[in-house]
C-alpha angles and dihedrals in degrees: 000000000000121000092246092052091047091052091047092053090044090055090048091050091048092053092049091050093048093050092042092051092046093050091043093051090045088056093045094055092040091059094039092061096034096045093046089052091044093050091053091046091052099040103028085213129118088198091060090050088053090050090050093051091044090054090051093051091045089055089055092050092049089049091054091051099052098025091098099061090036095058093037086062102030108034127154142056095302092065093050092049089048091054090054092050090047089057090050091051092049090059095046096085088062088065099043105035125072114251095251090061094047101064096075090048097051098083089053091047089050092050092049094048092047089049094049094043092056095041090051092052093046093047095045097047096043095047099040092097089063091059105034130057116249093244091054099046099088092048090047091050089050092053091046090054091047092048092047092051092048092046091049094053096042090046091051095045099041094049091071092047092049092048090051095048105033107011128238092304090064091053093049092047091051090045092053088049092053092055093048090050091049090052090051091051093051097050098070091057113123125203110237104168127051121227130208109264107241117222114251105259134171119262092255090052090051091053092046090053090049091049089051090049093050091051086060091049104043094165090057089049089052090049089056091050091050089047089055092052089045090059088060088055090047090053090050096053093041090056089042100053095087091044093051091046089053090051092050098045120357093188097051102027095138092052092048091051090051090052092049093050093045093050091045089053090050089052091049090049091052092044091054091051091049090050089053091054095044096047097045107129092354128129134232096283089062090050091051093049092047090050090054092048092047094051091049090050094046099047094043089047093054092045091054093042092057091051091065131097096179119079098220092054092046091050092049093051097042087060086059090053092047092051090054091046092054094046095048096044095051091045094049096047093044091049092050091049090056090067120100119279094253092057100037098079096046089045094055090043089054091046091053091047091051093049097045096042093042093048093045094049090042093055089054096043102044097051097077091049090063089058093066106014132063117250089250092057094047093051092047089054099046099035088043089067097068090040090054092047089048091053091050091048092050091050091048092050090049092051091046092051091048093051093048093051114101115239124245094267090060095245116146120271118276119254 
């Protein structure tokens, strides 16, 4: 295969992946909002809604734990398409069963969807280097981040419109359609680059190998730690959106929240495009520095957003937060994909575990704080955690660079 043909197929693969991820994330957020509303409508119980969401998060955690052996055995486009079709099948009972028979099934549906969502993300991110040329990966990751942000907002906003116009059945039918379309987009992918076949190891051996690899890449390990703390901040601002909207405009809180989410998504879209331009042709140190800058921008942006009581100021600052979100996400995923084939799958499984567990724990932990603290105080606390870790990481990197620098006399660096 000639180089031009290889690049053409790589570009084609990248476009298919971007559209598949965008459609898939649109479906994921569509059913997150619609199913949560549907569960409350059926059960009339906030506790049952919490159980439903907990089952969804648990599915994601389980996926991250056994995603390594799963994709070692069942790699490739067929598995990803199968995960999309599995999500469509999981929603089918909501169209054929009467509502009174659905309530007992909903926690299992939530678990299955959470499981498939996380497995799809792990499989796509870890296998992307087999479908896309190295020089196109950062740009592809940037477009995936942009498509995911756009799909998330449109899925959240359109779910309410679909419920109002066609009922819950219309939402579920559209949702099934999105997953079928995503599966159809994945199937034409063609592997262009071979990967080293990893030896079949037990799960504990996989994690030991990953731990060993992270010891050799301490900056990447620190990035994962900061990412874990960042999920606590994400949980805090996700719980806080309705509260902030109520503070800004009690009469139009739902509209205000829609504006904030839409503008945040625009900022994330722009941030992802900027990351693509900044990282073009750059190595891992540039990705690490951009991740640090993006986290600082995002957390400080959310802290400042939640200090506001005027909509125009909140919208201006949430763009700042979105920019940082886009920069840090593209940099982190691109940095993880630069690792060797044997470590890439465990790394993305660990990243998913960190995100799902951190977000799940965060949703449980932050709630009580809103009972006694203002939204601004809660966000300062939880988004202050990644900023503190970032400051420590920056200081550590500075000290490491200073120690490794030869002195003026040319003698070797001190140990």
